C-alpha positions as CSV (number, residue, x, y, z in Angstrom):
1,X,105.9,115.4,126.4
2,X,103.1,114.0,128.5
3,X,103.7,110.5,127.1
4,X,107.4,110.7,127.9
5,X,106.4,111.5,131.5
6,X,103.8,108.8,131.7
7,X,105.6,106.1,129.8
8,X,107.8,104.8,132.8
9,X,104.7,104.3,134.9
10,X,102.8,102.6,132.0
11,X,105.8,100.3,131.5
12,X,105.6,99.2,135.1
13,X,102.1,97.9,134.5
14,X,101.0,94.6,132.8
15,X,100.9,95.5,129.1
16,X,97.2,94.6,128.6
17,X,96.3,96.8,131.7
18,X,98.4,99.6,130.4
19,X,96.7,99.4,127.0
20,X,93.2,99.4,128.6
21,X,94.1,102.5,130.6
22,X,95.3,104.1,127.3
23,X,91.9,103.5,125.7
24,X,90.1,104.9,128.8
25,X,92.3,108.0,128.6
26,X,91.6,108.5,124.9
27,X,87.9,108.2,125.5
28,X,88.1,111.0,128.1
29,X,90.4,113.3,126.1
30,X,89.0,116.4,124.4
31,X,88.0,115.7,120.8
32,X,90.4,116.7,118.0
33,X,89.5,117.1,114.4
34,X,90.7,114.5,111.9
35,X,93.5,115.5,109.5
36,X,92.6,117.6,106.5
37,X,93.9,116.6,103.1
38,X,97.5,117.8,102.6
39,X,100.5,117.3,100.3
40,X,100.3,113.6,101.0
41,X,96.7,113.1,100.1
42,X,96.2,110.0,97.9
43,X,93.4,107.9,96.5
44,X,93.2,104.1,96.9
45,X,90.3,101.9,96.0
46,X,88.1,104.9,95.3
47,X,88.7,106.4,98.8
48,X,90.4,109.8,99.3
49,X,93.0,109.5,102.2
50,X,94.3,112.8,103.7
51,X,97.6,111.1,104.3
52,X,98.8,107.5,103.8
53,X,99.6,106.7,107.4
54,X,97.1,104.5,109.1
55,X,96.5,102.8,112.5
56,X,96.6,99.0,112.1
57,X,93.9,96.8,113.5
58,X,94.5,95.5,117.0
59,X,94.9,98.8,118.9
60,X,91.2,99.6,119.0
61,X,89.6,96.1,118.9
62,X,86.1,97.2,119.9
63,X,85.9,100.5,117.9
64,X,85.9,102.6,121.1
65,X,88.3,105.4,120.0
66,X,88.6,105.7,116.2
67,X,88.0,109.4,116.2
68,X,90.5,110.1,119.0
69,X,93.1,108.3,116.9
70,X,92.2,110.2,113.8
71,X,92.7,113.3,115.8
72,X,96.3,112.2,116.5
73,X,97.3,112.6,112.9
74,X,96.4,109.3,111.3
75,X,95.1,109.4,107.8
76,X,92.8,106.4,108.5
77,X,92.1,104.0,111.3
78,X,91.3,100.3,111.2
79,X,89.3,98.9,114.1
80,X,88.9,95.2,115.1
81,X,89.3,92.4,114.6
82,X,85.6,92.0,115.3
83,X,83.8,88.6,115.4
84,X,80.1,87.9,115.1
85,X,79.8,86.8,118.7
86,X,81.7,88.3,121.7
87,X,84.6,86.2,122.8
88,X,87.1,86.5,125.7
89,X,90.2,85.5,123.7
90,X,93.0,83.4,125.0
91,X,94.0,83.1,128.7
92,X,96.1,85.9,130.2
93,X,99.0,86.8,130.2
94,X,98.8,87.1,126.4
95,X,100.5,90.4,125.6
96,X,104.3,91.0,126.1
97,X,106.6,94.0,125.6
98,X,110.0,93.1,124.3
99,X,111.5,96.5,125.1
100,X,115.1,95.6,124.3
101,X,113.9,94.6,120.8
102,X,111.3,97.4,120.4
103,X,108.8,94.6,119.7
104,X,105.6,93.0,121.0
105,X,104.4,89.4,121.1
106,X,100.7,88.8,121.4
107,X,98.4,85.8,121.5
108,X,95.2,87.8,122.2
109,X,92.9,85.5,120.2
110,X,90.4,88.0,118.8
111,X,89.1,89.2,122.2
112,X,86.3,91.6,121.4
113,X,82.7,92.4,122.3
114,X,81.1,91.2,119.0
115,X,79.4,92.8,116.1
116,X,76.4,94.3,117.8
117,X,78.2,96.4,120.3
118,X,80.8,97.7,117.8
119,X,78.2,98.4,115.2
120,X,76.2,100.6,117.6
121,X,79.3,102.6,118.5
122,X,80.4,103.1,114.9
123,X,76.9,104.0,113.7
124,X,76.8,106.9,116.1
125,X,80.0,108.5,114.8
126,X,79.2,112.0,113.5
127,X,79.6,112.5,109.8
128,X,80.2,108.8,109.1
129,X,80.2,107.2,105.7
130,X,82.3,107.3,102.5
131,X,80.7,110.4,101.2
132,X,82.1,112.4,104.1
133,X,85.3,110.4,104.6
134,X,87.6,113.4,104.5
135,X,85.5,115.3,107.0
136,X,84.7,112.5,109.4
137,X,87.9,110.5,108.8
138,X,88.3,107.2,107.2
139,X,87.6,104.2,109.4
140,X,88.0,100.6,108.2
141,X,86.6,97.6,110.0
142,X,88.5,94.4,110.3
143,X,86.3,91.3,110.6
144,X,87.3,87.9,111.9
145,X,85.8,84.5,112.7
146,X,84.9,83.2,116.2
147,X,87.3,80.6,117.5
148,X,84.6,78.0,117.9
149,X,82.7,78.8,114.7
150,X,81.4,75.8,112.8
151,X,81.4,77.9,109.6
152,X,84.1,80.5,109.4
153,X,83.1,81.7,105.9
154,X,79.6,82.5,107.3
155,X,81.3,84.5,110.1
156,X,83.1,86.7,107.6
157,X,80.0,87.2,105.6
158,X,78.1,88.2,108.7
159,X,80.7,90.8,109.5
160,X,80.7,92.2,106.0
161,X,76.9,92.4,106.0
162,X,76.7,94.0,109.4
163,X,79.4,96.7,108.8
164,X,79.0,97.4,105.0
165,X,76.5,100.3,105.6
166,X,78.9,102.1,108.0
167,X,82.4,101.2,107.0
168,X,84.7,103.2,104.7
169,X,86.4,99.9,103.9
170,X,86.4,96.3,105.2
171,X,89.3,94.0,106.0
172,X,89.0,90.2,105.9
173,X,91.6,89.0,108.5
174,X,92.6,85.4,107.7
175,X,96.2,85.8,108.9
176,X,96.1,86.0,112.7
177,X,98.3,83.3,114.2
178,X,96.3,83.2,117.4
179,X,93.1,81.5,116.3
180,X,93.8,77.8,115.6
181,X,93.3,76.9,112.0
182,X,92.6,80.5,110.8
183,X,95.6,80.7,108.6
184,X,94.5,77.6,106.8
185,X,92.1,79.9,105.0
186,X,95.1,81.2,103.0
187,X,95.5,77.7,101.4
188,X,94.4,77.6,97.7
189,X,91.0,75.8,98.0
190,X,90.0,77.5,101.2
191,X,91.0,81.0,100.0
192,X,89.1,80.6,96.7
193,X,86.0,79.4,98.5
194,X,86.1,82.3,101.0
195,X,86.8,85.0,98.4
196,X,84.2,83.6,96.0
197,X,81.6,83.6,98.8
198,X,82.5,87.3,99.6
199,X,82.3,88.3,96.0
200,X,78.9,86.6,95.7
201,X,77.6,88.4,98.8
202,X,78.9,91.9,98.0
203,X,76.6,94.4,96.4
204,X,77.4,97.5,94.4
205,X,77.1,99.6,97.6
206,X,79.5,97.4,99.6
207,X,82.7,99.4,100.4
208,X,86.1,98.2,99.3
209,X,87.2,94.9,100.8
210,X,90.9,94.3,101.6
211,X,92.5,91.0,102.5
212,X,95.1,90.8,105.3
213,X,97.8,88.2,104.8
214,X,100.5,86.7,106.9
215,X,104.3,87.3,106.4
216,X,105.0,83.6,106.8
217,X,104.5,82.5,103.2
218,X,106.1,79.9,101.0
219,X,107.2,80.1,97.4
220,X,104.2,80.3,95.1
221,X,101.9,81.7,97.7
222,X,102.2,85.2,96.5
223,X,101.1,84.4,93.0
224,X,98.2,82.3,94.2
225,X,96.9,84.9,96.6
226,X,97.1,87.7,94.1
227,X,95.3,85.7,91.5
228,X,92.5,84.8,93.9
229,X,92.2,88.4,95.0
230,X,92.0,89.7,91.5
231,X,89.6,87.0,90.4
232,X,87.2,87.9,93.2
233,X,87.2,91.7,93.3
234,X,89.4,92.2,96.4
235,X,90.4,95.9,96.5
236,X,93.8,95.5,98.1
237,X,96.1,93.4,100.2
238,X,97.4,94.3,103.6
239,X,100.9,93.0,103.9
240,X,101.4,91.8,106.6
241,X,100.1,90.4,110.0
242,X,102.4,89.3,112.8
243,X,104.9,86.5,112.3
244,X,105.5,83.2,114.0
245,X,109.1,83.3,113.1
246,X,111.7,84.3,115.6
247,X,114.7,86.3,114.5
248,X,117.4,86.8,117.2
249,X,115.8,88.6,120.1
250,X,117.3,89.9,123.4
251,X,114.2,90.1,125.6
252,X,113.3,87.6,128.3
253,X,110.0,87.2,126.6
254,X,111.5,86.1,123.3
255,X,110.2,82.5,123.6
256,X,106.6,83.4,124.3
257,X,104.2,81.9,121.8
258,X,102.1,84.2,119.6
259,X,102.6,86.7,116.8
260,X,105.7,88.9,116.8
261,X,105.4,92.5,115.7
262,X,107.5,95.7,115.9
263,X,111.1,96.3,114.7
264,X,112.1,92.6,114.3
265,X,109.3,92.2,111.7
266,X,110.4,95.2,109.6
267,X,112.7,93.4,107.1
268,X,110.4,90.4,106.7
269,X,107.3,92.5,106.1
270,X,109.2,94.7,103.6
271,X,110.5,91.6,101.7
272,X,106.9,90.2,101.5
273,X,105.6,93.5,100.2
274,X,108.2,93.5,97.5
275,X,107.3,89.9,96.5
276,X,103.6,90.8,96.3
277,X,104.5,94.0,94.2
278,X,106.6,91.9,91.8
279,X,103.5,89.6,91.2
280,X,100.7,92.2,91.3
281,X,102.5,95.2,89.6
282,X,100.0,98.0,89.8
283,X,96.9,95.9,89.4
284,X,96.3,95.4,93.1
285,X,96.9,98.1,95.7
286,X,99.1,97.1,98.7
287,X,99.0,98.4,102.2
288,X,102.4,98.0,104.0
289,X,102.4,97.1,107.7
290,X,104.9,95.6,110.1
291,X,107.9,97.2,111.8
292,X,107.1,100.8,110.7
293,X,108.4,103.2,113.3
294,X,109.4,106.3,111.5
295,X,109.2,108.3,108.2
296,X,112.1,106.4,106.6
297,X,110.4,103.1,107.3
298,X,107.1,104.3,105.8
299,X,108.9,105.8,102.8
300,X,110.8,102.6,102.1
301,X,107.4,100.7,102.1
302,X,105.9,103.2,99.7
303,X,108.9,103.1,97.4
304,X,108.6,99.3,97.5
305,X,105.0,99.4,96.3
306,X,102.7,100.3,99.2
307,X,100.0,102.8,98.4
308,X,99.3,103.1,102.2
309,X,101.0,102.1,105.4
310,X,99.8,101.1,108.9
311,X,101.5,100.9,112.3
312,X,100.6,99.9,115.8
313,X,103.5,98.4,117.9
314,X,105.7,101.4,117.4
315,X,103.2,103.5,119.3
316,X,104.2,101.6,122.5
317,X,107.7,102.9,122.2
318,X,107.3,106.2,120.3
319,X,104.1,107.6,121.8
320,X,101.0,109.2,120.4
321,X,102.8,111.9,118.4
322,X,104.3,109.3,116.0
323,X,101.7,109.6,113.2
324,X,102.2,113.4,113.0
325,X,106.0,112.9,113.0
326,X,105.8,110.4,110.2
327,X,103.6,112.6,108.1
328,X,105.9,115.5,108.5
329,X,108.9,113.3,107.6
330,X,107.2,111.9,104.5
331,X,106.5,115.3,103.2
332,X,110.2,116.1,103.4
333,X,111.2,112.8,101.9
334,X,108.8,113.2,99.0
335,X,110.2,116.7,98.2
336,X,113.7,115.5,98.6
337,X,113.3,112.7,96.1
338,X,111.4,114.9,93.6
339,X,108.0,113.4,93.7
340,X,104.8,115.5,93.4
341,X,102.6,113.0,95.2
342,X,102.5,109.8,97.1
343,X,101.0,108.0,94.1
344,X,104.0,108.9,92.0
345,X,106.3,107.4,94.5
346,X,104.5,104.0,94.9
347,X,106.7,101.3,93.6
348,X,109.4,103.7,92.4
349,X,112.4,101.8,93.9
């Protein structure tokens, strides 16, 4: 109710300023406990998730409010992307609401305060660490490379080394369209080199490492990415990041450059998930993200092969109660379709 009252005022502000005010408000809000394990509890990559609905990277770039978001009903939260060195990102304006399309276009460019600042904040979380994940809430850390880095593989290894002791899982983001050349790391030789370097650097105590991929893929890319992930011990694929494609849009911001997210991404992201599931079967867990705005969207992604789902853009239009609504809806859908657990439903379409 409070969000419905505040939303018109927030929508009058520049989107990036409105987002910053939201982060400030969340930091000031009373602490709420993370979600306990319920009927939707599931295990992925050795981690116990109280429910499969997660917050995607991009909302909390600097790991300022992971616990506040867990208190809003999310089963897990992914912070970042975080680069080794602080960087300002791309020039403003760089974030656009497409309200008529229930979408967002961003060209943020990995703006963040760097590893050291985020690590200090995350290390101070009470009850942190995989052994207390269900009590403290699961927090994944999404790592990226600096725009001007001479060695991007070294940047990813630095992020993994810095955050491995305090992360429940790590995500290697090579799919943002807003850092020039970053998606080139999805090409065959570059991907093998990156994942082999990560595999060589990871120790037994390193938390699960996920790989976040783009939705703008060509024939053959799915097989190649799955093979590289399996060969190098990647624990799961996050499908997918924002898209550079432009389906028909109504907003005046439709031609802005950057990655498109929200409702127009839904069908493309679902199709890409199905393609990865067809290749990977049950060998490689998949996390579905892109255009999820309700329980039916999340359920379709799970039935198509996602063990977990994530969302972000829909919060702009649906408000902070969205995660709880999706969780309640998923419980009803799971019972309706005769499944005893989320794990049973994964890939069942």
